[in-house]
Structure formats: structure tokens, C-alpha cells
N, C-alpha and C positions, 0 to 999 in steps of 0.2 A: 623299492626293496629296502628293508631295514638291514643295517649291519648286524652281524651276529652278536648276541649278548655275551659280554666277557667281563670278568672282574678286572680290576686295575692290574693285578699281577698277570692275569691271563693275556691282557692287551700288551703288556711289556714283553712277555715271552713270545707272543705271536709276531710282534714287530721285529724282535731280534732274529727269529727264525726266518722270517720273510726276507729281511735285508741280507742275511748271510747266504741264503739260497740264491737270491738274485745276483749277488756279487760273484758267487762261485760260477753260476751259469754264464756270466759275462766275462770270465777270465780276469776278475779283479781280486785283489787281496785287501783285507781290512787291516790297516796298520794299527789303528786304535778305535775303540768303541767305548762310549760312556752312556750308560743308561741313566736318565734323569728320573727323579721320583714320579711315579704314576699318580694321576689325579682323576677324580670323577666329577664331571660337570653335567648337571641335569641328570640324564639317565645313561649317558655314554661315558665309558672310561677313556682316558687320554694317556698316551705314553709318548715319551720323547727320547730320541736316540741321537747322539752325536757320533759321527764316524769320520775317519780319515781313510780314504781309499787310495790305492796305488794300482796302476795298470793303464792300458791304452785308453785314450780319450773316447774313441767310439764305444768302448765297453761301458764307460761312465754314462754316456748319452743313452745307451740301451737300458741301463739300470734305472736311470731316472724315469724314462718312458714307462718301463715295466711297473715301477712303484706308483705311477700316477694313473694307472688304468682306472676308469670310472667304477668298475666293479670291485676294486680293491678297497675303496672307502678310506683312503689315506691321503694326506696332503703333505706337501713339502713346503714349509713356510719360508725357510731361508737356506741359501747355499753358501 
């Protein structure tokens, strides 16, 4: 399955929305978020987001698992 075709801005917006919803559903609050400039490599857009979370450790684990679902087509490079 191919990921949905998005522009760089669309990828950034989708990333922010996804992370915010996942944080909220896991009882986490986002202390800070920094959206890095979006880029397009080959035919796929890339977006990077740095966040600082606060909340219970199990919520952070669930958030990371939720973001790494194979169908989500996202990767977490560094923690």
C-alpha cells in the first residue's frame, strides 16, 4: 500500500494533527512542539516534529506504539 500523496505542507499538518490527537487520547500534554522545515525526497514529502511531552510513562509508551503502527507510514528516528 502506498502512503497518501501529500504536499510538504500537508505532511506537516497531518503530522502535527496526528501527534496532538495521540497525545490527547493517552492523557499526555505537549509542553513544546517545534515543526522543522518540510522537505520532499523522491516522490514522498517528509516532515519533522520535535515535541516535549509530560504525563504518565505508560501514556508515552502507548503514544509511541500508536505512532509506529505499520499502517501509519511514520517512523520515529530518535527519542
